[in-house]
C-alpha positions in Angstrom: 171.7 -27.2 -58.2 172.2 -30.2 -55.8 173.4 -32.3 -58.7 176.1 -29.8 -59.6 177.3 -29.6 -56.1 177.3 -33.4 -55.8 179.4 -33.8 -59.0 181.8 -31.1 -57.9 182.3 -32.8 -54.5 182.5 -36.2 -56.2 185.3 -34.9 -58.5 187.2 -33.4 -55.5 186.8 -36.5 -53.4 188.0 -38.8 -56.3 191.0 -36.6 -56.9 192.1 -37.0 -53.4 191.3 -40.7 -53.4 193.2 -41.3 -56.6 196.2 -39.4 -55.2 196.2 -41.6 -52.1 195.9 -44.9 -54.0 198.4 -44.0 -56.7 201.0 -42.2 -54.7 201.0 -42.1 -50.9 199.5 -45.5 -50.0 201.5 -47.6 -52.5 204.7 -45.7 -51.4 204.0 -46.4 -47.8 203.3 -50.1 -48.6 206.6 -50.3 -50.5 208.3 -48.7 -47.5 206.9 -51.4 -45.3 208.2 -54.3 -47.4 204.8 -54.8 -49.2 202.6 -54.7 -46.1 199.5 -52.5 -46.5 199.0 -49.3 -44.5 196.5 -49.4 -41.7 194.1 -47.3 -43.9 194.1 -50.2 -46.5 193.0 -52.9 -44.0 189.1 -52.7 -44.0 188.9 -56.0 -42.1 191.1 -54.6 -39.4 194.4 -55.8 -37.8 195.6 -57.3 -34.6 198.5 -56.3 -32.3 200.9 -58.7 -34.1 200.0 -57.3 -37.5 200.4 -53.8 -36.3 203.8 -54.5 -34.8 205.0 -56.3 -38.0 203.9 -53.3 -40.1 205.5 -50.7 -37.7 208.7 -52.7 -37.6 208.9 -53.0 -41.3 208.0 -49.4 -42.1 211.1 -47.3 -43.0 211.6 -43.8 -41.6 210.8 -42.3 -45.0 207.6 -44.3 -45.1 206.7 -43.2 -41.6 207.4 -39.5 -42.6 205.1 -39.9 -45.7 202.4 -41.5 -43.6 202.5 -38.7 -41.0 202.9 -36.0 -43.6 201.3 -36.1 -47.0 199.0 -39.1 -46.3 197.6 -37.7 -43.1 197.2 -34.2 -44.8 195.2 -35.8 -47.6 193.3 -37.9 -45.1 192.4 -34.7 -43.2 190.3 -33.6 -46.1 189.1 -36.9 -47.6 186.7 -38.3 -44.9 184.7 -35.0 -44.7 184.5 -34.7 -48.5 183.5 -38.4 -48.8 180.8 -38.0 -46.2 179.4 -34.8 -47.9 179.5 -36.6 -51.3 177.7 -39.6 -50.0 175.1 -37.5 -48.2 174.3 -35.4 -51.3 174.2 -38.5 -53.5 171.9 -40.3 -51.1 169.6 -37.2 -51.1 169.5 -37.4 -54.8 168.4 -41.1 -55.0 166.4 -41.8 -51.8 163.3 -40.3 -50.1 164.3 -37.9 -47.3 163.8 -40.3 -44.4 165.9 -43.1 -46.0 168.5 -40.6 -47.2 168.8 -39.3 -43.6 169.2 -42.8 -42.2 171.8 -43.8 -44.7 173.6 -40.5 -44.2 174.1 -41.3 -40.5 176.3 -44.2 -41.6 178.4 -41.8 -43.8 178.8 -39.4 -40.8 179.7 -42.2 -38.4 182.3 -43.4 -41.0 183.8 -39.9 -41.3 184.1 -39.5 -37.5 185.6 -43.0 -37.3 188.1 -42.2 -40.1 189.3 -39.0 -38.3 189.6 -41.1 -35.1 191.5 -43.8 -36.9 193.9 -41.1 -38.3 194.5 -39.7 -34.9 195.2 -43.1 -33.3 197.3 -44.3 -36.2 199.3 -41.1 -36.0 199.9 -41.8 -32.3 201.2 -45.3 -33.1 203.5 -44.0 -35.8 205.0 -41.4 -33.5 205.9 -44.1 -30.9 208.8 -46.6 -31.0 207.5 -50.0 -31.9 208.0 -51.3 -28.3 206.0 -48.4 -26.9 202.9 -49.3 -29.0 200.5 -51.2 -26.7 197.8 -53.7 -27.5 195.2 -51.2 -26.3 196.5 -48.6 -28.8 196.2 -51.1 -31.6 192.7 -52.3 -30.5 191.4 -48.7 -30.4 192.8 -47.9 -33.9 191.5 -51.2 -35.2 188.0 -50.5 -33.8 188.0 -47.1 -35.5 189.1 -48.8 -38.8 186.3 -51.4 -38.5 183.6 -48.7 -37.8 184.9 -46.6 -40.7 184.7 -49.6 -43.0 181.2 -50.6 -41.9 179.8 -47.0 -42.2 181.3 -46.4 -45.6 180.1 -49.8 -46.8 176.6 -49.1 -45.7 176.5 -45.6 -47.2 178.2 -46.6 -50.5 176.0 -49.7 -50.9 172.9 -47.6 -50.3 174.1 -45.0 -52.9 174.8 -47.7 -55.4 171.4 -49.4 -55.0 169.6 -46.1 -55.0 171.5 -45.0 -58.1 170.6 -48.2 -59.9 167.0 -47.9 -58.9 166.9 -44.3 -60.1 168.4 -45.4 -63.4 165.9 -48.2 -63.8 163.0 -45.9 -63.1 164.3 -43.4 -65.6 165.0 -45.9 -68.4 162.5 -48.7 -67.8 160.3 -49.5 -70.8 156.9 -47.8 -70.8 154.0 -50.0 -69.9 151.8 -51.0 -72.8 
């Protein structure tokens, strides 16, 4: 039963992710003269980079970011966390699965925080965006990236180990 739920959540999560990476995020990037959206900067950004992006972003790009992108990103972090948590429970012992799941939960909270802070910056004029606003959003981006990296790496390693155990040659 947990496998079916995992695969259903995985499909829903990937559908939203594919929508974002094939429609909203490339359109926002194009509307900012080729500069990536804040969501696509896992290594973070500084005040100058944020101001450059916000200055370059057209009104249509800003509207798409605050509209469809943020609506999709309202669903995605929670779905991703649930998918990772169920996947981790499938491939790791309960104690390790719980520890790795904490990273997925932290990432989801950081992603929601990032969305709120980026939305606040997008609603301001470029001159009204402060270094503290950018630093807070950047911190949320970095925490999200770290948590997702930990949880996804744990799931990948656990999945590979599970496959190895399943298909390893029998001992003679």
